[in-house]
Structures are given as C-alpha cells and as structure tokens.
C-alpha positions, 0 to 999 in steps of 0.5 A: 252332504249326507241325505236322509236316505243314507241314514245320516242327518244332513249337516244343516239339520244337525246344526239346527237341532243343536241350536234348538236344544240350546234354545230349549235348555235356556242357553239362548233365552228369548231375545238373545242373538244366535251365532251368525253364519260366519260363526257357524261356518267356523264352528262346524266347518261348513259352507255358508249355504249350510249355515244359512239353511240351518238358521232358516230351519229355526225361522221356519219353525217360528223359534227365531226371527231375523232382524235386518242388519242385526242378526237372528234372535230367539223369539220373545213371544211365548206360544199360547196353549189353545185348549180346543175342548175346554174353551167351547164348553157350555159352562164357559160361554154360558156363564158369560165368559169369552171362549178365549178365557180358557186359553189365556192364563192371565195374559193380556188379550185384546181385539183391536180390529172388529168389522161387522157387515152383511153380505155374501159368505165365503164359498165354504161358509155358504155351502156349510150354512146352506145359504140359498142364492142371494141369501146374505150372511152376518159377517164378523171379522176380528183381529186378536192381539196377545201381549201386544202381538197379533196372533189370530184373524177370524171371520165368522159367518152366520145366516143374516136372517137368523141373527137379524136385530140381535147383538150379534150384528153389533161390534160388542156382542155382550157377555158370553159372546156370539154363542150366548146370544145364539142361545138367547135366540133359541139356537144354542150351539150343542156341537162343534166341528173343527177342521185344521190345516196349515200353509204359508200365509197370503201377503195380506195375512202376513201383514196383518199378523206381522209375521216374520218371513218363513212363518207358516199359518194354521187354518182352523174352520169351526162349525157350530151346530144347534140342537136340531143339527142346523149349522148356525156359525162358520168361523174361519180362522188364520193363526200364527203357527209359531204363536200356538200350541193346539191342545185337545184333552179328552177321555177314551 
C-alpha cells in the first residue's frame, strides 16, 4: 500500500475521497446506502481491510452512519451553522431572543432535558470564576435537540451568590435567557471568550447525543465577562462534531 510519505495517496484514502465527492455531488443523497465492502473490493481490486478502512474514514468524519445488518448510509441530518459572533451580540439576547435563534434558520430546536441545581463547579469553572473553598455555583445542565436529533450538551456555571433568587435558578430563565437576566442583576455580559478543542466522546456523552461509532465531539468552553472584568458564567459544551459548522465572521 502506498504511504503519504511516498507522495501518493493510500488506496483507502483515494476510495474515501471518491465516495465523498459523490456524496457532495448528490450522486449519493442523504439516506442513500453506499456500496458495501464487497462492492468496493470488486470495483477497486483491493483487500477487504482497505475497503473497510475507506468506509470508516467517512464514518469518522460524520458523513455516514452504519446500520447493523443493513450497511453504511449517508447521514440525513444536515449540519447546523453556528455563527459564533452574531449569536452572542447584545442585540440578540438583549431583545429577548435566544442566542440559538441566530443559528437556526427556521429549523426546529428544543431543549428536552433541563436540570438546575446548586453545588460545586467543575475544576475549570471554579478556577475561572474564582470561587472560594466551599463556594457553590448555580449549575444549569441542558440537552439541545435539533430536528429530532440531540446535537449539544451544555453545562453553565454561575456564582450561586450572584444569581440567588433570580430566574437563572429556574428551569425557564425567560426572554433573552441567562444573559438578559444577568443584565437585570447589574452584571451585563460585555465580553466573551470561547476555547475550542476536539476529542472522541466519553461513553455517557455518546449515549446522550446518540452518536454513531467513530464520531468525535467538539468541546467549547465559553466565559462571559461583566463590565468590571469579572467572569460571571462558564458554559462547558459538548457538540456532535458532525452536526456543526463553526462560523466566525468579523472585520479586519
């Protein structure tokens, strides 16, 4: 088999690239079954492991899903374009809209699991929020479902003393969500920082997001800062990597 170092594509990668091109062209539409291992072996005159590896590339990139006993199919779900800057604009949540509305384009979103509690923050959130020993956070855990598919797990941490008695401690935070309520409390977010990385999902994450085997997740940690520079929220998110395109549009 050729290697990248020899300047030629490995056979499995060439097969995977041709299949991806056919998916992009519409030759294989969402929901269509791709050629199986035997078909690829015959067409490209390769060993079974090469054909299997080619199909696994598409699955690891989130383009396909394997159905036991049926084959490999093009995923029907279309990625959501997450507009990282527009969604956090004050005009968005300040006017009573969810930050999600900047992304949806008329698609159907619901939050099907909401848990609100008070307790210790994660190690990262505790450090960023500068919580003292024994100081609790308000913890908001949610699962977001788009077009019937789970796409995002999010856990927000806010200093419990900062939001005590407010709608932030309730399941429904009201129009504009958490950031609008923080503004009413005198802690309006004026600056955000997002850190992004990726990895394979933990078993619990794969289960909650209904991820096909081999699908990675993106981790986004967002910190919201008030006018005095104080961090007022840390939001730790786990996204189905195949369900998102991250878009950042800004002037030079």
